[in-house]
C-alpha positions, 0 to 999 in steps of 0.5 A, a space after each residue: 432447449 437442450 439441458 446444456 443450453 439451459 445450464 449455460 443460460 442459468 449460469 449467465 443469469 446467476 452471473 449477470 449481477 456481477 457482469 452488470 456491476 463490472 461493466 458499469 462500475 469498473 470497465 466503463 469508468 476505466 475507459 472513460 478515464 482514458 478518454 478524459 485523460 486526453 481532454 480538457 474536462 471540468 465535469 461541469 461542461 463537455 470534454 474537449 479533445 486536446 490530445 497529449 496536452 495534459 501529459 505535456 503539462 504534467 512534465 512541466 508541473 512543479 507540484 506534480 514532481 513534488 508530489 511524485 517525489 514525496 510519494 517515492 520517498 514514502 514508498 522507498 522507506 515504508 515498503 522495506 521496513 513494513 515487509 521486514 517488520 511484518 515478517 519478523 512479527 509473523 515469525 515470532 507469532 508462529 512460535 509455539 508459546 502460551 497465549 499465542 492466540 492472544 498475542 496474535 490478536 493484539 498485533 492484528 487489532 491495530 490494522 482493523 482500526 479505521 484510518 481516519 480515527 487512527 490519523 486523528 489519534 496520532 495527531 495527539 500522539 505526535 503533538 509537539 507540546 503535549 504529545 505522548 511521544 515527546 513527553 516520553 522523550 522528555 523523560 529520557 532527556 531528549 527534546 522531541 522535534 515538531 513532528 507535525 510542523 517540521 518538513 524534515 519530520 512530517 513524512 517520517 511521521 506518516 511512515 511511523 503511523 503507517 507501520 501501525 497497520 502492518 497486521 494485514 501483511 503479518 497475517 498473510 505471512 503467518 498463514 504461509 509460515 504454517 504451511 512450511 513442512 516441519 520435515 524440512 526443519 527437522 532435516 536442517 537440524 540433522 544437518 546441524 543448521 541453527 536458527 538463522 541457517 534454517 530461516 535462510 535455507 528453509 523458511 524464506 525460500 518456502 514463503 518466497 511467493 508470499 513475499 513477492 505477493 506482499 511486495 507487489 501489494 505493498 508497492 500498489 498501496 504505498 504509491 496510493 497513500 492518501 487517507 492519513 496525510 489527507 487527514 493529518 496534513 491538509 493541503 500538504 503542510 508543512 511546505 508541501 512536504 506531505 503533498 502526496 500524488 493521490 492528494 494532488 490528483 484528488 485536488 485536481 479532480 474535485 477541488 480545481 475541477 480539472 478532471 481531465 488532468 486528474 485522469 492523466 495523472 491516474 494513468 501515469 500512476 498506473 504506468 508507474 505501478 505496472 513498470 515497478 510490478 514487472 521489475 519486481 517480478 523479473 528480479 524475483 524469477 530466480 529467487 521465488 520457489 513454487 512447490 509445484 514447479 
């Protein structure tokens, strides 16, 4: 056996744990879910091929459309707010001030908290009678709403809570801001540019690839929101106003034992995310600057 063949064999041997893991835990479940999406499958018995029946049923399922609307509503508000908030915090934390490391740690820490623990904590924070938020509003002379019981406020509550964890996005922005050459800011200052002009002409174009990345990851994350509403609003209470797409998929798979239907929902969500991702990339082509391009 030649040296090149030995090196190739050793490479495959070292990579084999990953290859086996990918085949067993990624590729096989992916292909199996695609097959089950076209079957009547309850996990407890063999799948029966039904063609497009699951997908046809989806489009006549009122709960499916309700869950899709709730998810779209959450994403439409949470995504832009979270991206702007994370970028604003990153720009503030990029300023050279005393105690900079401490401030960065404080703003990043909430994103490290487990989502279940955070959701349980905010059940108390947003309690209508004894919650921190309504008690503060009461001091200001404002009668706070029933955050957890009123359908008009329930989704808004989840949006506020989700903003608690923008630290991950903030850190990515912060890293990109530190890569912007100082010489560009100095040149802008020579031209008489003020803070907003420098942000618009230098900062945003230079970190535009990161903005696109965070936007795409935000779309994927927002459309798959699950843990917080599942813990805080079991069953989509009140009045299905917090019954999100992933919760309905989960119930179909593990509560109603309708795994084929759940797989069909999963592939519909995959197609939606794929379309939105492609739209984001297409719209950003003229606005994203790559230094090497």
